[in-house]
C-alpha positions in Angstrom: 0.0 0.0 0.0 2.9 2.3 0.7 6.2 2.3 -1.0 8.3 2.4 2.2 12.0 2.5 2.4 13.4 -0.9 3.4 14.7 0.5 6.8 11.3 2.0 7.7 9.5 -1.2 6.6 11.8 -3.2 8.8 11.4 -0.9 11.8 7.6 -1.0 11.4 7.6 -4.8 11.1 9.8 -5.1 14.2 7.4 -2.8 16.1 4.3 -4.7 15.2 6.1 -8.0 16.0 7.2 -6.7 19.4 4.1 -4.8 20.5 1.3 -6.8 18.8 2.7 -10.4 18.7 1.1 -11.2 15.3 0.0 -14.7 14.5 -2.1 -16.3 11.8 -4.4 -19.2 11.1 -5.4 -20.6 7.7 -8.7 -22.4 7.5 -10.1 -24.1 4.4 -13.7 -24.3 3.2 -14.3 -27.4 5.4 -13.2 -25.5 8.4 -10.1 -27.6 8.8 -6.9 -25.9 10.0 -4.4 -25.9 7.1 -1.8 -23.5 8.4 -0.6 -21.5 11.5 2.3 -19.4 12.4 3.7 -16.3 14.2 3.6 -15.8 17.9 1.1 -18.7 18.6 2.5 -19.3 22.1 1.5 -15.8 23.1 -2.1 -16.9 22.7 -1.7 -20.4 24.0 -2.1 -21.9 20.5 1.3 -23.5 20.1 -0.3 -27.0 20.3 -2.6 -26.6 17.3 -2.6 -29.5 15.0 -2.9 -29.0 11.3 -5.5 -31.1 9.4 -7.9 -31.0 12.4 -11.1 -29.1 12.7 -10.2 -25.5 13.6 -13.2 -24.8 15.9 -12.4 -27.8 18.0 -8.9 -26.6 18.8 -9.7 -22.9 19.0 -13.1 -22.5 20.5 -13.0 -18.7 20.2 -13.6 -19.3 16.5 -17.1 -20.7 17.1 -19.7 -18.5 15.5 -17.1 -16.7 13.4 -16.7 -19.5 10.8 -17.3 -20.1 8.0 -15.9 -16.8 6.6 -18.2 -14.2 5.2 -17.9 -12.5 1.9 -16.1 -9.4 3.4 -13.3 -9.0 6.0 -14.4 -9.0 9.6 -12.7 -7.6 12.7 -13.5 -8.9 16.2 -12.1 -6.8 19.0 -10.5 -8.0 22.2 -11.3 -11.7 22.0 -10.2 -13.7 25.0 -7.4 -16.2 24.1 -6.6 -19.5 25.8 -3.5 -17.9 27.4 -5.7 -15.3 29.0 -4.5 -12.5 26.7 -6.7 -10.6 24.3 -6.4 -10.4 20.6 -8.1 -8.5 17.8 -9.2 -11.1 15.2 -9.0 -10.0 11.5 -10.9 -12.5 9.4 -10.1 -12.3 5.7 -12.0 -14.6 3.3 -10.0 -16.2 0.5 -10.6 -18.8 -2.1 -11.9 -21.9 -0.4 -11.4 -20.6 3.1 -9.6 -17.7 4.6 -7.0 -16.2 6.9 -7.3 -15.3 10.5 -4.8 -12.7 11.7 -4.3 -12.3 15.5 -2.9 -9.0 16.9 -2.3 -8.8 20.7 -4.5 -6.0 22.3 -4.1 -7.0 26.0 -2.7 -3.6 26.9 -5.5 -1.8 25.1 -8.0 -4.1 26.8 -6.6 -3.3 30.3 -6.7 0.4 29.5 -10.2 0.0 28.2 -11.3 -1.9 31.3 -9.6 0.8 33.5 -11.5 3.5 31.7 -14.7 1.5 31.9 -14.1 1.0 35.6 -13.4 4.7 36.0 -16.6 5.6 34.1 -18.5 3.1 36.3 -17.0 4.6 39.5 -17.7 8.1 38.3 -21.3 7.1 37.6 -21.6 5.6 41.1 -20.0 8.7 42.6 -22.5 10.9 40.8 -25.3 8.7 42.1 -24.0 8.9 45.6 -23.4 12.6 45.3 -27.0 13.0 44.2 -28.3 10.8 47.0 -26.1 12.7 49.5 -27.5 16.0 48.2 -31.0 14.7 48.7 -30.1 13.4 52.2 -28.4 16.7 53.1 -31.5 18.6 51.8 -33.7 16.4 54.0 -31.3 16.8 57.0 -31.1 20.6 56.6 -34.8 20.8 56.4 -35.1 18.7 59.6 -32.4 20.8 61.2 -34.3 24.0 60.3 -37.5 22.5 61.7 -35.6 21.5 64.9 -34.0 25.0 65.1 -37.5 26.5 64.9 -38.7 24.1 67.6 -35.8 24.9 69.8 -36.5 28.6 69.5 -40.1 28.0 70.4 -39.1 25.8 73.3 -36.5 28.3 74.4 -39.1 31.1 74.5 -41.5 28.8 76.4 -38.8 27.7 78.8 -37.8 31.3 79.4 -41.5 32.2 80.1 -41.8 29.1 82.4 -38.6 30.1 84.2 -39.9 33.6 84.8 -43.2 32.1 86.0 -41.4 29.6 88.3 -39.0 32.3 89.6 -42.0 34.4 90.5 -43.6 31.5 92.3 -40.4 30.7 94.1 -40.0 34.4 95.1 -43.6 34.4 96.5 -42.9 31.2 98.4 -39.6 32.5 99.7 -41.2 35.8 100.9 -44.0 33.8 102.5 -41.5 31.7 104.4 -39.7 34.8 105.6 -42.9 36.4 106.7 -43.8 33.3 108.8 -40.5 33.1 110.6 -40.6 34.4 114.2 -40.1 38.2 114.4 -37.4 39.7 116.6 -40.2 40.9 118.9 -41.5 37.4 119.3 -38.0 36.2 120.2 -37.6 39.0 122.8 -41.0 38.1 124.3 -40.1 34.4 124.9 -41.0 33.9 128.6 -38.6 31.3 129.8 -35.5 31.5 127.5 -33.5 34.0 125.6 -33.6 32.9 121.9 -31.4 33.7 118.8 -32.0 32.1 115.4 -30.3 31.8 112.0 -31.5 30.4 108.7 -29.9 30.3 105.3 -31.6 28.3 102.5 -29.4 26.5 100.0 -32.0 27.2 97.3 -34.5 30.0 96.7 -37.0 28.0 98.9 -35.6 26.0 101.7 -36.8 22.9 103.5 -35.6 23.8 107.0 -38.2 24.9 109.6 -38.0 26.5 113.0 -40.5 28.4 115.1 -40.7 30.0 118.5 -44.2 30.3 120.1 -45.5 31.5 123.4 -48.8 29.9 124.6 -50.5 29.5 128.0 -47.3 30.2 130.0 -45.2 27.8 127.9 -42.4 28.7 125.4 -42.3 26.3 122.5 -39.4 25.9 120.0 -39.9 23.6 117.0 -37.2 22.7 114.5 -37.4 20.4 111.5 -35.9 19.5 108.1 -37.8 18.5 105.1 -36.1 16.1 102.7 -35.0 17.7 99.4 -35.0 21.4 98.4 -37.0 23.8 96.3 -40.7 24.6 96.1 -42.1 21.2 97.2 -39.9 21.1 100.3 -40.9 24.7 101.0 -44.6 23.9 100.8 -44.2 21.0 103.2 -42.4 23.3 105.6 -45.2 25.8 105.4 -47.8 23.1 106.1 -45.7 21.9 109.1 -45.5 25.5 110.4 -49.2 26.0 110.2 -50.0 22.6 111.7 -47.6 23.0 114.7 -49.0 26.4 115.5 -52.6 25.2 115.3 -51.9 22.1 117.5 -50.0 24.1 120.1 -52.9 26.7 120.2 -55.3 23.8 120.9 -53.5 23.4 124.3 -53.2 19.6 123.8 -50.0 18.7 125.7 -50.0 15.0 124.8 -47.1 14.5 122.4 -48.5 11.3 121.0 -51.8 13.0 119.9 -49.8 16.1 118.8 -47.5 14.2 116.4 -50.2 11.7 115.3 -52.5 14.5 114.1 -49.7 16.5 112.5 -48.3 13.4 110.7 -51.7 12.3 109.4 -52.4 15.8 108.0 -49.0 16.2 106.3 -49.0 12.6 105.1 -52.4 13.1 103.3 -51.4 16.4 101.8 -48.0 15.1 100.6 -49.9 12.2 98.9 -52.3 14.7 97.4 -49.2 16.6 96.0 -48.0 13.2 94.6 -44.7 13.9 96.4 -42.2 11.9 98.4 -41.2 14.4 101.0 -40.9 13.7 104.7 -40.0 15.9 107.7 -37.8 15.4 110.8 -39.3 17.4 113.6 -38.6 18.0 117.3 -40.7 20.2 119.6 -39.3 21.6 122.8 -41.7 22.8 125.6 -40.0 25.1 128.1 -41.7 25.9 131.5 -40.5 26.3 135.1 -36.9 25.3 134.5 -37.8 22.1 132.6 -37.8 21.3 128.9 -39.9 18.5 127.4 -38.4 17.1 124.2 -40.5 15.0 121.7 -40.2 14.1 118.1 -37.3 12.8 116.0 -34.6 15.2 114.7 -30.9 15.8 115.1 -29.4 15.3 118.6 -30.3 18.1 121.0 -27.3 19.9 122.4 -28.0 20.6 126.1 -25.5 23.1 127.5 -24.8 23.7 131.2 -23.9 27.1 132.5 -20.2 26.4 132.5 -20.3 25.2 128.9 -20.5 21.5 129.6 -22.3 19.5 126.9 -25.0 16.8 127.2 -26.5 15.3 124.0 -30.1 14.1 123.9 -30.7 11.5 121.2 -34.1 12.0 119.6 -34.1 8.8 117.5 -36.5 7.0 119.9 -38.7 10.1 120.5 -40.5 10.0 117.1 -40.5 9.1 113.5 -40.2 11.1 110.2 -43.4 13.1 109.6 -45.3 12.2 106.4 -43.6 9.0 105.7 -46.4 6.7 107.1 -49.9 7.4 108.1 -49.6 6.1 111.7 -46.6 6.9 113.9 -48.3 7.0 117.3 -46.3 4.0 118.6 -43.0 5.7 117.8 -43.6 9.0 119.7 -42.1 9.5 123.2 -41.0 12.4 125.4 -37.9 13.2 127.4 -37.6 15.8 130.2 -34.5 17.8 131.0 -34.0 20.2 133.9 -32.4 23.5 133.1 -30.9 25.9 135.6 -30.1 29.6 135.1 -27.6 29.9 132.3 -28.3 26.4 131.0 -29.7 26.1 127.6 -30.0 24.1 124.3 -28.7 24.5 120.8 -30.8 23.2 117.9 -29.6 22.8 114.3 -30.2 21.0 111.1 -27.8 18.7 109.4 -26.8 21.5 107.0 -24.5 22.7 109.8 -22.9 19.4 110.8 -22.5 18.1 107.2 -21.2 21.4 105.8 -17.9 20.6 103.9 -14.7 22.5 103.5 -12.7 22.5 100.2 -10.9 19.3 101.4 -14.3 17.5 101.7 -14.2 17.3 105.5 -17.5 17.8 107.4 -17.9 20.5 110.1 -19.3 17.7 112.4 -21.3 17.7 115.6 -18.1 17.5 117.6 -16.8 20.8 116.2 -20.2 22.4 116.7 -20.2 21.4 120.3 -16.6 22.8 120.7 -17.8 26.1 119.3 -20.8 26.1 121.6 -18.7 25.5 124.7 -16.1 28.1 123.6 -18.7 30.9 123.3 -21.4 29.9 125.8 -20.6 32.7 128.2 -21.8 35.2 125.6 -25.4 36.3 125.1 -27.5 34.1 122.8 -27.0 36.5 119.8 -23.2 36.4 120.4 -23.2 32.6 120.6 -25.3 32.4 117.3 -23.1 34.8 115.5 -19.9 33.1 116.7 -21.1 29.7 115.5 -22.2 31.0 112.1 -18.8 32.7 111.7 -17.0 29.5 112.6 -19.0 27.5 110.1 -18.4 30.0 107.3 -14.7 30.1 108.0 -14.6 26.3 107.9 -16.5 26.2 104.6 -14.4 28.9 103.0 -15.2 29.0 99.3 -17.0 25.7 99.2 -20.6 25.7 97.9 -23.2 25.1 100.5 -25.6 22.4 99.3 -28.0 22.2 102.2 -30.1 24.6 104.2 -28.4 26.0 107.4 -30.6 26.5 110.5 -29.5 27.2 114.1 -31.5 28.0 117.2 -29.7 29.0 120.5 -31.9 29.1 123.6 -30.6 30.0 127.1 -32.6 29.7 130.3 -33.4 33.0 131.8 -32.4 33.8 135.4 
């Protein structure tokens, strides 16, 4: 076809031989293999036998023979050796030639390109799905954001409402505490009191009452903190005052009626609060103690300490509906200058930064050290000692202290 110089023709022939490993097959009209040559081993055809049916030895020829009237090219046909070849079928008189040119490298590149195209198609599909999912997620996020804004506004409104309710309850508690005038008018004892709630509404309770020639001091501690505890404390304050005003001096009836009332109200509130409560009745140099609370610190004139365990004098209020069998009373004589110190566990369990508790022992030491002072001085000294001990540590419980000293 081209009149090439001998050197160019030789170079081209060498290139084709090296790169394409040409081989040929000659098949006659009866489809018998009549000739073969070239790089047959490259294709796994070196064992071909002449004079035998071509398609039985080279199965890749099935469907391609007999030859058509025009040349035919079959691209990238799999050979027995695993390599690929382009088959060029050229019809001739009574048969034809089959030229094999190696195209394994082209097939690998084609497969790579096909795989790349497939991967790109998958990537585009995934990208489309991801965009759809992101759109759905962004829409859900936007809805959630709107809902959060709505809830935030509602929560802020609820917090404002709750803060207002807590402020009302706190003010009500403060209003119901004994006034300085009531403390000064206590007939049998000089009294000083201190209360510091841990939350806006505390669960600690104390009261000082003067009825029928008796001075009564009550102290209690409602479980938990916050509004529910504060409400239980208010109910206890009203109940204690009403029962004392009824002039019933029997501690069993007193605590049984109070307990039944608070128990039913707490159940109505669907709450689980209870109340430790001790009531002290002062008259004519004697104090009658009833109800279960922290240990009562009895202080003699010289600062000597006696502890009255109230564990067997009552039962937590509001826990069960009948506590009559648990209630008892203990009497303690008090001389001039003797007295009692009442407290809630917020004092004894107050912790310093090292995690150490203030403790009943340290409280008793402070009481003894300052007992010669007036009751206000004793109270202030104890509160100062506790605050110094606590230092910067957060107070997690209500603090209540009552100091009562027998008058001369």
